[in-house]
C-alpha positions in Angstrom: 0.0 0.0 0.0 1.5 3.4 -1.0 2.3 5.8 1.8 0.0 8.8 2.0 1.7 12.1 1.0 3.1 14.2 3.8 2.0 17.4 2.1 -0.6 18.1 -0.6 -1.1 21.4 -2.4 -4.0 21.7 -4.9 -4.5 25.0 -6.7 -2.7 27.2 -4.1 -3.1 30.9 -4.7 -1.5 33.8 -2.9 -2.8 37.3 -3.7 -1.8 40.6 -2.3 -4.2 43.5 -2.4 -2.4 46.8 -3.0 -3.4 50.4 -3.7 -2.7 49.8 -7.4 -4.6 46.4 -7.7 -4.2 42.8 -6.9 -0.8 41.1 -7.2 -1.0 37.4 -7.9 2.2 36.0 -6.3 1.2 32.3 -6.6 -1.3 31.3 -9.3 -2.7 27.8 -9.0 0.3 25.7 -7.8 -0.3 22.0 -7.2 2.1 19.2 -5.9 2.4 16.5 -3.4 5.4 15.8 -1.2 6.5 12.5 0.5 9.6 11.9 2.6 11.9 13.1 -0.2 13.8 16.2 -1.4 11.7 18.4 -3.6 13.4 21.4 -5.3 11.4 24.5 -6.2 13.5 26.6 -8.6 12.7 29.9 -10.4 13.9 33.5 -10.8 13.3 36.2 -8.1 9.6 37.1 -7.8 8.4 33.8 -9.3 6.5 32.9 -6.0 8.9 30.3 -4.5 9.2 31.9 -1.1 5.5 32.9 -0.9 4.7 29.2 -1.4 6.9 28.2 1.6 5.4 31.0 3.7 1.8 29.9 2.8 2.6 26.4 3.9 4.1 27.8 7.2 1.2 30.2 7.8 3.7 33.1 7.7 2.1 35.1 4.8 1.6 38.8 5.7 -1.9 39.8 7.0 -2.9 41.7 3.9 -2.4 38.7 1.7 -5.2 36.2 0.7 -4.3 32.5 0.6 -6.7 30.1 -1.0 -6.5 26.5 -2.2 -8.7 23.6 -3.1 -6.5 21.6 -0.7 -3.6 22.6 1.6 -3.1 19.5 3.7 -0.2 18.5 6.0 -0.4 14.9 7.3 -4.2 14.9 7.4 -4.5 18.5 8.8 -6.3 21.1 6.7 -3.9 24.0 7.1 -6.4 26.6 5.8 -9.1 25.6 8.3 -6.6 25.1 11.2 -6.9 27.6 14.1 -4.0 30.0 14.8 -3.1 27.8 17.9 -2.9 24.7 15.7 -0.7 26.5 13.2 1.6 27.8 16.0 1.9 24.3 17.5 2.9 22.9 14.0 5.4 25.6 13.3 8.8 24.6 14.6 7.6 21.3 16.0 6.4 19.5 12.9 7.0 22.0 10.1 10.1 24.2 10.1 11.6 26.8 7.8 15.2 27.9 7.3 15.3 31.4 6.0 17.7 32.9 3.6 20.3 34.8 5.7 21.1 34.0 9.3 22.2 37.6 9.9 18.5 38.6 9.7 17.0 35.4 11.0 18.9 35.0 14.3 18.2 37.3 17.3 21.4 39.5 17.5 21.1 40.0 21.3 20.7 36.3 22.3 23.4 33.7 22.3 23.1 30.9 19.7 22.6 28.3 22.4 19.9 30.3 24.2 17.9 30.6 20.9 18.1 26.9 20.2 17.1 26.0 23.8 14.1 28.5 23.6 12.9 26.8 20.4 13.0 23.4 22.0 11.4 24.4 25.3 8.6 26.2 23.4 7.5 22.8 21.9 8.6 20.3 24.5 8.4 20.1 28.2 12.1 19.5 29.0 14.4 20.8 31.7 17.0 23.5 31.0 19.8 21.0 31.4 18.2 18.5 29.0 17.5 21.3 26.5 21.1 22.4 26.7 22.4 18.9 26.1 20.1 18.4 23.1 21.1 21.8 21.7 24.8 20.9 22.0 24.1 17.6 20.3 22.3 19.3 17.5 25.1 21.8 17.0 27.5 18.8 16.7 25.1 17.1 14.2 25.3 20.1 11.9 29.1 19.7 12.0 30.0 22.6 14.3 33.2 21.4 15.9 33.4 23.3 19.2 29.7 23.2 20.0 30.2 24.3 23.6 32.0 27.4 22.5 29.6 28.3 19.8 26.6 27.8 22.2 27.7 30.9 24.2 28.5 33.1 21.2 26.2 35.7 19.6 25.4 35.7 15.9 27.8 38.6 15.1 30.7 36.5 16.5 30.4 33.7 14.1 30.8 33.3 10.3 28.0 33.2 7.8 28.5 29.5 7.2 28.4 28.7 10.9 25.4 31.0 11.4 23.5 29.1 8.7 24.4 25.8 10.4 23.2 27.2 13.7 20.0 28.2 12.0 19.6 24.6 10.7 20.2 23.3 14.2 17.5 25.6 15.6 15.0 24.5 13.0 15.7 20.7 13.5 16.1 20.5 17.3 12.4 19.8 17.8 12.4 17.0 15.2 10.1 18.3 12.4 8.7 16.0 9.7 8.8 18.7 7.0 11.6 21.2 6.5 11.3 24.1 4.1 14.8 25.5 3.2 14.4 29.0 1.5 17.7 29.7 -0.4 19.7 28.3 2.6 23.1 28.6 0.8 22.7 31.8 -1.2 24.8 33.9 1.2 27.6 31.3 1.4 30.7 30.6 -0.7 30.8 27.5 -2.8 32.8 25.4 -0.3 30.6 26.2 2.6 27.5 25.7 0.4 28.6 22.0 -0.2 29.2 21.5 3.5 25.7 22.9 4.4 24.0 20.7 1.7 25.9 17.7 3.0 24.5 18.4 6.5 21.0 18.8 5.2 21.2 15.6 3.0 22.4 13.5 5.9 19.8 14.8 8.4 16.9 14.4 6.0 18.0 10.8 5.2 18.6 9.9 8.9 15.3 11.4 10.1 13.1 10.4 7.2 11.9 14.0 6.7 10.3 15.7 3.7 12.4 18.6 2.4 11.3 21.5 0.2 14.5 23.2 -1.1 13.8 26.6 -2.6 16.5 28.1 -4.9 17.2 30.1 -8.0 20.2 27.8 -8.8 19.1 25.1 -11.1 22.5 23.4 -11.1 22.5 23.1 -7.4 18.9 21.9 -7.2 19.3 19.3 -9.9 22.3 17.7 -8.2 20.7 17.7 -4.7 17.0 17.0 -5.1 14.9 13.9 -6.0 12.3 16.0 -8.0 12.3 19.6 -9.2 9.4 22.0 -9.8 10.1 25.1 -11.9 8.1 28.2 -11.1 7.6 31.2 -13.4 5.4 34.2 -12.7 3.6 32.4 -9.9 2.8 29.2 -11.9 
């Protein structure tokens, strides 16, 4: 018997109402995702990131999100209450944003941010949360995890910041990971290291991954399937 899809999108539309008219950011997108690596590739403004944000429930308030079906593991995401969406975010669905400089809190240490993420979703003690945060930093190939745990985002490199961001998104054990241009701010060598980390974690945990990028070469070498978006379609 075939395994049911983890995520189903049918005719997803994201519209922004502006003073000059309606902007159709996503126009009738449909796909299913299993426990696999799916690439979404396209030029800037093609609707890739808005697709990820619609799945996460992070679309701005003035946007209108509609679909015949937007379903995660049997949960109708469009009908779900704000509390259900909050409980899913971070715990079962996580999203890595483009640049850790803007995604990490500049006034909190790396470790404290990862611990806060974990304790938001699980009832664990501070010491257990610290141990799991350190283990997750090691899992994303940060060598001196105890040192990095106490550093602030401005004290680490872009590549290490991106790995710390991945650790934060994965510490609660999500089943679906959306990675929005996770290597765009990194040099080629660090890109390959981050992709290697993602590849191993997805395989080890049996997760579904949506990998959003404008780099077709990168996506074609890393993903099992590829969707090309253009002008919201």
